[in-house]
C-alpha positions as CSV (number, residue, x, y, z in Angstrom):
1,M,145.1,1.8,122.8
2,R,146.3,3.3,119.6
3,A,147.8,6.3,121.5
4,R,150.0,3.9,123.5
5,V,151.2,2.2,120.4
6,R,152.2,5.6,118.9
7,E,154.0,6.6,122.1
8,K,156.0,3.4,122.1
9,K,156.9,3.8,118.5
10,G,157.9,7.5,119.1
11,A,160.1,6.5,122.0
12,K,161.7,3.8,119.8
13,M,162.4,6.3,117.0
14,A,163.9,8.8,119.5
15,A,166.3,6.2,120.7
16,K,167.8,5.8,117.2
17,S,171.4,6.7,117.0
18,K,173.0,8.8,114.3
19,K,174.7,5.6,113.1
20,D,171.3,3.9,112.8
21,I,169.8,6.8,110.8
22,R,172.8,7.0,108.5
23,E,172.7,3.3,107.8
24,S,169.0,3.4,107.1
25,L,169.3,6.3,104.7
26,M,172.2,4.7,103.0
27,Q,170.2,1.5,102.5
28,Q,167.5,3.6,100.9
29,L,170.0,5.2,98.5
30,I,171.6,1.9,97.6
31,S,168.1,0.5,96.8
32,K,167.6,3.4,94.4
33,G,171.1,2.9,92.9
34,A,172.0,6.4,94.0
35,D,174.8,5.8,96.4
36,V,177.2,8.4,95.0
37,A,179.5,10.8,96.9
38,H,177.3,13.9,96.5
39,F,174.3,12.1,98.0
40,E,176.4,10.5,100.8
41,A,177.5,14.0,101.7
42,L,173.9,15.1,102.0
43,I,173.2,12.1,104.2
44,D,176.1,13.2,106.4
45,D,174.5,16.7,106.6
46,Y,171.2,15.1,107.5
47,V,172.7,13.0,110.3
48,E,174.5,16.1,111.7
49,Y,171.2,18.0,111.7
50,F,169.6,15.0,113.4
51,G,172.0,15.3,116.3
52,L,171.6,19.0,116.5
53,V,167.8,18.7,116.5
54,K,168.0,16.2,119.4
55,K,170.2,18.7,121.4
56,M,167.8,21.5,120.7
57,K,164.8,19.4,121.9
58,A,166.7,18.6,125.0
59,D,167.5,22.2,125.5
60,I,163.8,23.2,125.2
61,R,162.8,20.5,127.6
62,K,165.4,21.6,130.1
63,N,165.1,25.4,129.8
64,G,161.7,26.0,128.4
65,L,160.5,28.4,125.7
66,S,162.3,31.3,127.4
67,Y,164.6,31.7,130.4
68,T,165.8,34.4,132.7
69,A,169.1,36.0,131.6
70,I,171.1,38.8,133.1
71,S,171.9,41.9,131.0
72,A,175.3,43.6,130.9
73,A,173.9,46.2,133.3
74,G,173.1,43.3,135.7
75,K,169.4,43.4,135.4
76,E,167.3,40.1,134.9
77,Y,165.1,39.8,131.9
78,E,163.3,37.1,130.0
79,K,165.1,35.9,126.9
80,D,163.6,33.6,124.2
81,N,165.3,30.2,124.0
82,P,167.1,30.3,120.5
83,S,166.5,26.6,120.2
84,V,162.8,27.3,119.7
85,K,163.5,29.5,116.7
86,M,166.2,27.2,115.2
87,L,164.4,23.9,115.6
88,P,162.0,24.4,112.7
89,Q,164.8,25.7,110.5
90,Y,166.8,22.6,111.0
91,T,163.8,20.3,110.6
92,R,163.0,22.1,107.2
93,S,166.6,21.5,106.1
94,M,166.3,17.9,107.0
95,L,163.1,17.5,105.0
96,S,164.7,19.4,102.1
97,I,167.6,16.9,102.1
98,L,165.2,13.9,102.0
99,K,163.3,15.6,99.2
100,E,166.6,16.1,97.3
101,L,167.5,12.5,97.8
102,G,164.0,11.4,96.6
103,L,163.4,9.5,99.9
104,T,159.8,9.4,100.9
105,T,157.5,7.0,102.7
106,D,156.1,5.8,99.4
107,H,158.9,3.3,98.6
108,V,160.7,2.3,101.8
109,V,163.0,-0.6,101.7
110,E,162.8,-2.9,104.8
111,E,165.8,-2.5,107.0
112,D,168.3,-5.3,106.9
113,D,169.4,-6.6,110.3
114,E,172.9,-7.4,109.0
115,L,173.8,-3.7,108.5
């Protein structure tokens, strides 16, 4: 039963839009009194990475870990999907941004439906 709850929650989180993520992060900053231009720019970077991570995951689902490519000489060969290598890098960058902003799961402000 717990696995189903986690799957549903994961599906709900995946459906979050860039706008939803930005609003949520801004709300967390505001609650800390840290809604300044520098931190807002970091949130913009985070949101951009969020969109790229979603695209990389979709690419991996579609094309797999590797795919067949054709060399300049016209021969087929297996090529690693670059999204597989880049995904952890972007995820680390996102986590680094959250750390820089001091946003953790320790003190989460409830989301306001009016945002």
